[in-house]
C-alpha positions in Angstrom: 27.1 28.4 -40.6 25.4 30.3 -37.9 23.4 28.6 -35.3 20.1 30.0 -34.3 19.6 30.0 -30.6 16.0 29.8 -29.6 15.3 31.9 -26.6 12.7 30.5 -24.3 10.8 32.6 -21.8 10.5 31.0 -18.4 7.2 32.0 -16.7 7.4 31.8 -13.0 4.3 31.1 -11.0 2.7 33.9 -9.2 3.4 34.0 -5.4 0.8 31.9 -3.6 -0.1 29.8 -6.6 1.9 26.8 -5.4 0.5 24.7 -2.6 3.1 22.8 -0.6 1.9 20.3 1.9 2.8 16.9 3.5 1.5 13.6 2.1 -0.9 12.3 1.1 -1.0 14.4 -2.0 -3.8 12.4 -3.7 -7.2 12.6 -2.0 -10.4 10.9 -2.7 -12.8 13.2 -0.8 -13.4 10.8 2.1 -13.2 12.2 5.6 -12.9 10.4 8.9 -16.6 11.0 9.6 -17.7 9.6 6.2 -15.5 6.5 6.7 -16.9 5.9 10.2 -20.4 6.3 9.1 -19.8 3.7 6.4 -18.4 1.4 9.1 -21.5 2.0 11.2 -23.7 1.1 8.2 -21.8 -2.2 7.8 -22.2 -2.9 11.5 -26.0 -2.6 11.2 -26.6 -6.3 10.2 -24.7 -7.5 13.3 -26.5 -4.9 15.5 -29.9 -6.0 14.1 -29.1 -9.7 14.7 -28.0 -9.0 18.2 -31.3 -7.3 19.0 -33.2 -10.0 17.3 -31.6 -12.8 19.4 -30.9 -11.0 22.7 -33.7 -8.4 22.7 -33.5 -5.8 25.5 -30.1 -7.0 26.7 -28.5 -6.1 23.4 -30.2 -2.7 23.2 -29.1 -1.9 26.7 -25.5 -2.8 26.1 -25.3 -1.0 22.8 -26.7 2.2 24.3 -24.4 2.0 27.3 -21.2 1.4 25.4 -22.0 3.9 22.7 -22.9 6.6 25.2 -20.0 6.0 27.5 -17.5 5.9 24.6 -18.7 9.2 23.2 -18.9 10.8 26.6 -15.3 9.6 27.5 -13.9 11.2 24.3 -15.8 14.4 24.8 -14.7 14.7 28.4 -11.1 14.0 27.4 -11.3 16.8 24.7 -12.5 19.2 27.4 -9.8 18.1 29.8 -6.9 18.8 27.4 -8.6 21.8 25.9 -8.9 20.3 22.5 -11.7 20.8 20.0 -14.2 18.0 20.6 -13.7 15.1 18.1 -16.8 13.1 18.8 -18.2 14.4 15.5 -15.9 12.1 13.5 -17.9 9.1 14.9 -14.8 7.1 15.7 -15.7 6.9 19.4 -19.2 5.7 18.5 -17.7 3.0 16.3 -15.5 1.8 19.1 -18.4 1.7 21.5 -20.6 -0.3 19.1 -17.8 -2.9 18.3 -17.1 -3.2 22.1 -20.8 -3.7 22.8 -20.9 -6.5 20.2 -18.1 -8.2 22.0 -19.8 -8.2 25.4 -22.0 -10.9 26.9 -25.8 -10.3 27.2 -25.6 -10.3 31.0 -23.0 -7.5 31.2 -23.9 -4.9 33.8 -23.9 -1.2 33.1 -20.7 -0.5 35.0 -18.8 -3.1 33.0 -19.9 -1.3 29.8 -18.6 1.9 31.4 -15.2 0.5 32.4 -14.7 -1.1 29.0 -15.7 2.1 27.1 -13.5 4.4 29.2 -10.5 2.0 29.0 -10.9 1.7 25.2 -11.2 5.5 24.6 -8.9 7.0 27.3 -6.3 4.4 27.9 -5.9 2.6 24.5 -6.7 5.6 22.2 -6.3 9.0 23.7 -3.3 8.4 25.9 -1.3 7.4 22.8 -2.3 10.6 21.0 -5.8 10.0 19.7 -7.2 8.5 16.5 -4.4 7.5 14.1 -1.8 7.0 16.8 -3.1 4.2 18.9 -1.0 1.0 18.5 -3.8 -1.4 19.6 -7.4 -1.8 18.5 -9.4 -0.1 21.3 -12.3 -2.6 21.3 -10.0 -5.7 21.3 -7.7 -4.3 24.0 -10.8 -3.3 26.1 -12.2 -6.8 25.8 -8.9 -8.4 26.9 -8.7 -6.1 29.9 -12.3 -6.9 30.9 -11.7 -10.6 30.5 -8.6 -10.5 32.7 -10.0 -8.1 35.3 -13.6 -9.1 35.4 -13.9 -12.7 34.4 -17.1 -13.3 36.3 -19.3 -10.6 34.7 -17.7 -11.3 31.3 -19.0 -14.9 31.4 -22.6 -14.1 32.3 -24.3 -15.5 29.2 -28.0 -15.4 28.3 -29.9 -17.8 26.1 -30.9 -16.3 22.8 -34.5 -15.0 22.4 -35.6 -15.9 26.0 -32.8 -13.8 27.6 -32.6 -16.2 30.5 -29.2 -16.1 32.2 -27.4 -19.4 31.8 -23.9 -20.7 32.4 -21.7 -22.6 29.9 -24.0 -21.7 27.0 -21.4 -20.6 24.5 -20.2 -22.9 21.7 -16.6 -22.4 22.8 -17.5 -23.2 26.4 -19.1 -26.4 25.1 -15.8 -27.3 23.4 -14.0 -27.0 26.7 -16.5 -29.4 28.3 -16.3 -31.8 25.4 -12.5 -32.2 25.4 -11.4 -35.8 25.6 -14.5 -37.2 23.9 -14.4 -37.9 20.2 -18.1 -38.5 20.2 -18.9 -35.1 21.9 -16.7 -33.3 19.4 -18.5 -35.0 16.5 -21.9 -33.8 17.9 -20.6 -30.2 18.2 -19.6 -30.3 14.5 -23.0 -31.7 13.3 -24.8 -29.9 10.5 -27.5 -28.8 12.9 -25.1 -27.1 15.2 -23.2 -25.5 12.3 -26.5 -24.1 11.0 -27.3 -22.6 14.3 -23.8 -21.0 14.5 -24.2 -19.6 11.0 -27.6 -18.0 11.7 -26.8 -17.0 15.3 -29.3 -18.8 17.4 -26.6 -19.7 20.0 -25.2 -18.3 23.2 -22.2 -15.9 23.2 -21.4 -12.2 23.0 -24.3 -10.3 21.5 -22.7 -9.4 18.1 -20.5 -12.4 17.4 -23.1 -15.2 17.3 -24.5 -14.7 13.8 -21.8 -15.4 11.2 -24.3 -14.5 8.4 -24.9 -11.0 9.7 -21.2 -10.4 10.1 -20.5 -11.7 6.6 -23.1 -9.2 5.2 -21.4 -6.4 7.0 -18.0 -7.6 5.9 -19.1 -7.7 2.3 -20.1 -4.0 2.7 -16.7 -3.1 4.1 -15.1 -4.7 1.0 -17.5 -2.9 -1.3 -16.7 0.4 0.3 -13.0 -0.5 0.1 -12.5 0.3 3.8 -10.5 -2.9 4.6 -7.8 -5.0 3.0 -9.3 -8.3 1.9 -5.9 -10.0 2.6 -6.4 -9.8 6.4 -9.7 -11.6 6.8 -8.8 -14.1 4.1 -5.5 -15.0 5.7 -7.0 -15.1 9.2 -9.9 -17.4 8.3 -7.9 -19.6 6.0 -5.2 -20.1 8.7 -7.8 -21.0 11.3 -9.4 -23.4 8.9 -6.1 -25.2 8.0 -4.6 -25.1 11.5 -7.7 -26.4 13.4 -8.4 -28.9 10.6 -5.0 -30.5 11.0 -5.3 -30.7 14.8 -8.8 -32.1 14.4 -7.6 -34.8 12.0 -4.7 -35.7 14.3 -6.7 -35.6 17.6 -10.4 -35.5 17.0 -11.1 -35.7 20.7 -9.2 -32.4 21.3 -11.1 -30.0 19.1 -14.0 -29.9 16.7 -13.7 -29.4 12.9 -12.4 -26.2 11.3 -15.9 -25.0 10.2 -17.0 -25.0 13.9 -14.0 -22.8 14.8 -14.7 -20.3 12.0 -18.4 -19.9 12.8 -18.1 -19.8 16.6 -16.8 -17.1 18.9 -15.3 -13.9 17.6 -13.5 -15.1 14.5 -15.9 -13.4 12.0 -16.3 -10.1 13.8 -12.6 -10.1 14.6 -11.6 -10.8 11.0 -13.7 -8.1 9.4 -14.2 -5.4 12.0 -11.3 -5.5 14.4 -8.2 -7.0 12.8 -8.8 -4.7 9.7 -8.6 -1.5 11.7 -6.8 1.0 9.4 -4.6 2.4 12.2 -3.5 -0.9 13.8 -3.0 -3.1 10.8 -0.1 -3.4 8.3 0.1 -1.0 5.3 1.0 -3.5 2.6 -0.9 -6.4 1.0 1.9 -8.8 2.0 1.9 -7.4 5.5 -1.9 -8.0 5.7 -1.4 -11.7 4.8 1.3 -12.1 7.4 -0.8 -10.2 10.0 -3.9 -12.2 9.3 -2.1 -15.6 9.4 -0.4 -14.6 12.7 -3.8 -13.9 14.3 -5.1 -17.2 13.0 -2.3 -19.2 14.5 -2.5 -17.4 17.8 -6.2 -17.9 18.0 -6.0 -21.6 17.4 -3.2 -22.0 19.9 -5.1 -20.2 22.7 -8.4 -21.9 21.9 -7.0 -25.4 21.8 -4.3 -25.3 24.4 -4.8 -22.1 26.3 -6.7 -21.3 29.5 -9.4 -19.2 27.7 -11.9 -20.8 25.4 -11.7 -17.7 23.1 -8.5 -16.2 21.7 -9.4 -13.7 19.0 -9.1 -10.5 21.0 -5.9 -11.7 22.6 -4.4 -12.6 19.2 -5.4 -9.3 17.7 -3.7 -7.3 20.5 -0.5 -9.4 20.3 -0.4 -9.0 16.5 -1.0 -5.2 16.8 2.2 -5.0 18.8 4.1 -6.7 16.0 2.7 -4.5 13.2 5.8 -2.2 13.0 8.0 -5.2 12.6 5.7 -6.6 9.9 5.6 -3.3 8.1 9.4 -3.2 8.2 9.8 -6.7 6.8 7.0 -6.4 4.2 7.3 -2.9 2.8 7.6 -2.4 -0.9 11.2 -2.1 -2.0 11.8 0.6 -4.7 13.2 -0.4 -8.1 16.9 -1.2 -7.9 16.8 -1.5 -4.1 18.5 -4.9 -3.9 21.4 -4.0 -6.3 22.1 -0.6 -4.7 22.0 -2.2 -1.2 24.3 -4.9 -2.3 26.7 -2.4 -3.9 26.7 -0.3 -0.7 27.4 -3.4 1.4 30.4 -4.3 -0.9 31.7 -0.8 -0.6 31.6 -1.0 3.2 33.4 -4.3 3.1 36.1 -2.9 0.8 35.3 -5.2 -2.0 34.5 -2.2 -4.3 36.6 0.9 -4.4 
């Protein structure tokens, strides 16, 4: 019986028809500039709230930080003879986020120092966008707090703009430590309502939790951030501060007060979720957010600074490579193959 062998013709692709490139191989059409523009749109509620409550002081700081950040990146591009990258709007985003983290009384030179430090030192010296290990705005705020504590604590009352001292909610916590009654007053419904709406002292963009939540919802809708990070961070702060408050009510106010005050909201949605400096996996995002939450509570309750969000984000940024290594997704069969390899090395399997 003869067998018929079917001959198949193999058609080779024409030269130049195959495109070989590095990952990612699946693209969705988004560019850096489009992503940054979406982030700026999501920042608008916080920007509008800052102008509403702090008037000209907010406008002044936003203009200074935005302009200095863009100029610093443009000057660096010229200095190293690189095509200017200010068109991707990443420098402008950094400037706006930094501005929202500054007090209403910040002088122009403080905005300049913070912007140059964020762009040149934290971002460009490490290789530019995508290679910086720390969030530029968070690192710049930490540097300004350490180097210029005086100007960084020049607060202004909302609406009136009058310079005052000790006007922030977290500053009030420091003054109220040791008094159970004072902590109860801070956690009253009236104070919590003011914190939620933003009619309190503080940095120009972190006072209105409502405005930041609106912008954070926009980030989630645009799928620009991992929801695991803000959820883990806020939940951890709620649980940690709640336990400490129950154990020692004279030491710290309730958990809702901690969540609505200071930089928790803007840090959770706009700083900790930075694509470059946050973990790649969902599990890593949960670990990362929880770590920031724990560090924030420790610094706020027992540390020398009343605020701890920026410090916590910078510390957690340094641990992102370790978190990614521990939380990466194992391929199918990884455990069994690794176990077999280990047994072979030990001589248990020949």
